[in-house]
VOPAGU-2260 file (C-alpha; in pm, 1 decimal, decimal comma):
REM VOPAGU-2260
SITE   aa  ch    i         X         Y         Z
SITE  MET   A    0    8607,6   12193,2   -4494,0
SITE  ALA   A    1    8578,3   12559,7   -4467,5
SITE  ALA   A    2    8890,1   12598,0   -4297,7
SITE  ALA   A    3    9031,5   12436,3   -4609,4
SITE  GLU   A    4    8924,8   12615,0   -4848,0
SITE  SER   A    5    9000,9   12923,3   -4627,9
SITE  TRP   A    6    9351,7   12875,2   -4599,7
SITE  GLY   A    7    9381,9   12759,7   -4993,5
SITE  ARG   A    8    9265,3   13101,0   -5056,9
SITE  LEU   A    9    9533,3   13303,3   -4840,7
SITE  LEU   A   10    9809,6   13030,8   -4989,8
SITE  ALA   A   11    9718,6   13108,9   -5339,8
SITE  SER   A   12    9696,5   13467,1   -5256,1
SITE  ALA   A   13   10045,0   13455,0   -5080,5
SITE  CYS   A   14   10190,9   13263,7   -5395,2
SITE  MET   A   15   10081,7   13500,1   -5646,4
SITE  ARG   A   16   10195,0   13806,2   -5421,9
SITE  SER   A   17   10550,6   13634,2   -5392,9
SITE  GLY   A   18   10555,5   13469,3   -5777,4
SITE  THR   A   19   10588,5   13131,4   -5564,7
SITE  PRO   A   20   10482,8   12878,6   -5861,3
SITE  GLY   A   21   10381,5   12636,8   -5535,1
SITE  ALA   A   22   10362,7   12539,4   -5155,6
SITE  VAL   A   23   10204,6   12308,6   -4913,6
SITE  LEU   A   24   10069,7   12479,5   -4627,3
SITE  GLY   A   25   10036,3   12285,3   -4261,3
SITE  VAL   A   26    9813,6   12423,3   -4009,7
SITE  TRP   A   27    9789,2   12248,0   -3620,3
SITE  HIS   A   28    9516,4   12367,9   -3427,2
SITE  ASP   A   29    9300,0   12243,0   -3138,7
SITE  GLY   A   30    9423,1   11879,4   -3230,8
SITE  SER   A   31    9319,6   11921,4   -3574,1
SITE  ARG   A   32    9561,9   11906,4   -3914,3
SITE  THR   A   33    9476,6   12129,1   -4224,9
SITE  VAL   A   34    9699,6   12048,4   -4502,6
SITE  VAL   A   35    9618,7   12263,5   -4833,3
SITE  PRO   A   36    9879,7   12204,1   -5125,5
SITE  HIS   A   37    9862,8   12506,1   -5446,2
SITE  GLY   A   38   10024,5   12551,8   -5727,7
SITE  VAL   A   39   10299,9   12304,3   -5915,8
SITE  LEU   A   40   10576,1   12129,9   -5791,1
SITE  ASN   A   41   10837,1   12182,1   -6057,7
SITE  THR   A   42   10738,2   12466,5   -6323,2
SITE  ARG   A   43   10890,8   12237,2   -6601,3
SITE  PRO   A   44   10640,3   11995,0   -6647,2
SITE  GLY   A   45   10374,9   12138,2   -6431,8
SITE  VAL   A   46   10304,6   11892,8   -6179,3
SITE  GLU   A   47   10062,5   11990,2   -5944,1
SITE  THR   A   48   10157,7   12019,9   -5562,6
SITE  ILE   A   49   10080,2   11750,8   -5338,5
SITE  GLU   A   50    9986,0   11679,5   -4982,8
SITE  ASP   A   51   10248,8   11437,7   -4943,3
SITE  PHE   A   52   10532,4   11397,1   -5148,8
SITE  VAL   A   53   10602,9   11041,7   -5101,1
SITE  LEU   A   54   10872,4   10834,1   -5340,4
SITE  GLU   A   55   10940,5   10467,4   -5332,1
SITE  ARG   A   56   11159,0   10212,1   -5536,3
SITE  ARG   A   57   11247,3    9893,2   -5431,7
SITE  ALA   A   58   11334,5    9857,5   -5102,4
SITE  VAL   A   59   11307,9   10178,2   -4979,2
SITE  ARG   A   60   11053,5   10458,5   -4936,7
SITE  LEU   A   61   11138,3   10825,4   -4936,0
SITE  GLU   A   62   10933,1   11101,7   -4765,7
SITE  VAL   A   63   10989,5   11452,3   -4848,2
SITE  PHE   A   64   10916,8   11747,8   -4609,8
SITE  GLU   A   65   10998,6   12107,5   -4557,0
SITE  ASP   A   66   10996,2   12270,0   -4214,0
SITE  ALA   A   67   11167,7   12584,9   -4038,6
SITE  SER   A   68   11480,7   12408,1   -4089,2
SITE  GLY   A   69   11455,3   12307,6   -4465,3
SITE  LEU   A   70   11432,4   12030,6   -4713,6
SITE  GLY   A   71   11455,5   11694,9   -4544,2
SITE  VAL   A   72   11408,5   11321,8   -4670,1
SITE  HIS   A   73   11269,6   10999,6   -4424,7
SITE  ILE   A   74   11435,7   10737,4   -4534,9
SITE  ARG   A   75   11220,3   10415,6   -4498,6
SITE  PRO   A   76   11372,6   10063,4   -4589,8
SITE  THR   A   77   11064,7    9871,5   -4733,5
SITE  GLY   A   78   10972,0    9523,6   -4842,0
SITE  ASP   A   79   11144,4    9185,7   -4834,5
SITE  PHE   A   80   11465,3    9289,2   -4912,2
SITE  VAL   A   81   11508,7    9571,5   -4608,9
SITE  LEU   A   82   11897,5    9671,8   -4549,5
SITE  GLY   A   83   11959,3    9965,9   -4284,2
SITE  THR   A   84   11772,9   10120,4   -4036,8
SITE  PRO   A   85   11473,9   10414,0   -4070,3
SITE  GLU   A   86   11657,0   10750,0   -4081,2
SITE  THR   A   87   11606,7   11111,5   -4151,9
SITE  VAL   A   88   11857,8   11322,4   -4339,8
SITE  ARG   A   89   11846,2   11703,0   -4403,3
SITE  LEU   A   90   11902,9   11830,2   -4789,6
SITE  VAL   A   91   12179,4   12121,5   -4856,2
SITE  PRO   A   92   12097,1   12279,3   -5168,6
SITE  CYS   A   93   12403,6   12249,0   -5431,3
SITE  ASP   A   94   12294,7   12551,4   -5650,5
SITE  SER   A   95   11996,1   12793,9   -5703,0
SITE  SER   A   96   11815,9   12550,1   -5939,6
SITE  GLY   A   97   11602,4   12399,3   -5631,1
SITE  ASP   A   98   11653,9   12049,1   -5786,2
SITE  ARG   A   99   12009,4   11952,1   -5668,3
SITE  HIS   A  100   12098,5   11866,9   -5286,2
SITE  VAL   A  101   12302,7   11663,1   -5095,1
SITE  ALA   A  102   12290,8   11476,0   -4741,0
SITE  ARG   A  103   12466,8   11263,3   -4542,0
SITE  SER   A  104   12356,5   11069,3   -4198,8
SITE  GLU   A  105   12670,7   11190,3   -4015,9
SITE  GLU   A  106   12904,9   11443,1   -4016,4
SITE  GLY   A  107   13220,3   11175,4   -4098,9
SITE  ASP   A  108   13006,1   11030,4   -4378,2
SITE  PRO   A  109   13009,1   11093,4   -4740,8
SITE  TRP   A  110   12801,7   11320,6   -4899,9
SITE  THR   A  111   12507,1   11178,8   -5146,4
SITE  PRO   A  112   12341,6   11341,3   -5404,5
SITE  PHE   A  113   11942,8   11408,0   -5426,5
SITE  THR   A  114   11859,4   11518,3   -5731,5
SITE  PHE   A  115   11455,6   11633,8   -5778,7
SITE  SER   A  116   11375,6   11602,8   -6177,6
SITE  THR   A  117   11042,1   11449,8   -6346,8
SITE  LEU   A  118   10987,9   11191,4   -6606,1
SITE  PRO   A  119   10863,7   11236,8   -6960,2
SITE  ASP   A  120   10473,7   11178,9   -6827,6
SITE  GLY   A  121   10536,2   11461,4   -6608,6
SITE  THR   A  122   10571,9   11237,8   -6259,2
SITE  PRO   A  123   10807,0   11372,4   -6015,2
SITE  GLN   A  124   11089,3   11136,1   -5922,5
SITE  LEU   A  125   11418,7   11184,1   -5664,6
SITE  PHE   A  126   11740,2   11037,4   -5802,1
SITE  PHE   A  127   11979,9   10930,8   -5481,8
SITE  SER   A  128   12241,2   10711,4   -5464,9
SITE  SER   A  129   12464,1   10600,4   -5193,7
SITE  ARG   A  130   12553,0   10223,1   -5266,3
SITE  VAL   A  131   12837,1   10079,1   -5155,8
SITE  ALA   A  132   13011,2    9779,5   -5321,9
SITE  PRO   A  133   13209,6    9568,6   -5063,8
SITE  LEU   A  134   13536,3    9402,2   -5201,1
SITE  VAL   A  135   13455,2    9015,3   -5266,4
SITE  SER   A  136   13822,2    8972,1   -5402,7
SITE  ARG   A  137   14143,0    9091,3   -5531,5
SITE  ARG   A  138   14244,1    9090,9   -5873,4
SITE  PRO   A  139   14602,9    8886,1   -5900,4
SITE  GLN   A  140   14937,4    9145,9   -5952,8
SITE  VAL   A  141   15019,7    9133,9   -6317,6
SITE  GLU   A  142   15368,4    9206,1   -6379,0
SITE  ARG   A  143   15467,2    9453,0   -6669,4
């Protein structure tokens, strides 16, 4: 635990010096993993940074991560209403807010929006939508 406390002090100091509201530091050393969260996920509601950022709704689990390439999301189907297969997408920022991104599975696919926000009680949420509605019938043509 001493290593985590030491890393935590280092991360807190680095955040203070850089003006960064929150960060998560992960260190893998000698077969051991240390993950230290610090600060807040979002400055508006002041939600504390957590070690893992996992969101879930019916049929899908989202695991948000950051690495040297930027933000990404592991998308895993869950529950009894499973559609699709697990995949990982890279988030591309849409603006400087840090809240609005887009992603797509493959080069020719349409972009899907991903928006980070918070519920009124301060709970972080991730809005994303890429639902497809297949054609089930055609409306009859009406001459006018």
